[in-house]
N, C-alpha and C positions, 0 to 999 in steps of 0.2 A: 250382829255387828262384829267388827273386827278391831276391838279397842287397841290403841296404840299405833295402828297402820294409817299411813296418810289417807285421809278421809276421800280425796278425789280419786284414789285408786278405784273405789266402787262406786262413788257417787258422782264423779265427774265435777262438774261446776254447779250442782244443785245447791250447795250452801255457800253463802258469802264468807262465813267463818264456821270452823268446827274443829273440835279436838277432844282430848281425854285428860282428865285429872287423875292423878296416881298418888298413892300414899308415900311412895319413895322415888327418888329421881331416876333410877336405872332399872325399871320394871322391863320385862320382855314383851315383845309384840304378842297380841292375842290374849294377853293376861288382863282380866277384868281390872279396871281402874277402881278408884276408891268409891264406895257406896255412900255418896255424899249429896243426897238430893237437896240438902240445906246450903250447899256451897253457891256462891254467886260469882259469875264471871262477868266483870264489868269491862266493855269495849268503849273506848273513848276514841272517835275518829278525828280526822283532820279538821272537821268543821266543828268539833267540840260537842258532837251528838253522841249521846250515851245510849248503849245497848246493854241490858242486863239479862244474862242468861243463866239457867240452872241446869245442873248436870243430872243425869239419870242415874239409875242404881248400879251402873257399871262405869261410872264417871264420864260418860260422853256428853258433850253439849254441842249445840249448833244453832245457826240462825240463816234464814234465807233473806233477811233484811239487808238492804244495800248498806255497806259500810265504806266511807271515803278513806283511802289510805293516804298518808300512813296513819296507823292507829296504835294504841297501846292497850294493854290488858292487865286487869288486876283480879285475883282470886281471893275471895273473902270467905272465911269459914270460922264459926265459933268466936267471932268478934275480933279475929286477926286477919291481916291481909298481907299478900305478897304480890308485888308489881313487877312488870317487865321493866328492864332499864333502858331498852332501845325500842324505838319505834319500828313497826313492821309493815310490810306491804303485802304479804301472803298470808290469806285467811285459812289456809290448810295448816293449822297449828301442828299436827303430828308430823309434818314433813321436816320440821326442824326439831321438834321435841321428841327425839327418837330415844331408845335405850341409852345410847351413848352420847347423844346430842350431836347436832349438825348446824353448820351455818352460824356458829357462835352460841346456839342454846346450850345450856349446861347439862341437858338430859330432858326428863320428862317434866310436864307441867305438874307441880306438887301443891299439896296443901301447905298453908302457912303454918 
């Protein structure tokens, strides 16, 4: 895998949503994310359907399940949560959550 790189670069439209969780907000591309298999990424779509995802040992998470845009996301870890402040329509999370942030994202998806 290529942690931090936009997932669609390699996977095309295989995933409805995918990204990488990092320990800090400005990690470089291809740097493993957080080893947080107990972190939960909760996606709430426009119809209030909830999808809960877990990250793997390099911080990557993904789902092929259909998600109706716009959606929001929350990362929960060790009893703490951090939520997106703006609804999104692009499920390729790493396309905005880059090392420096793009399209209004502050940087990487990080642990709370």
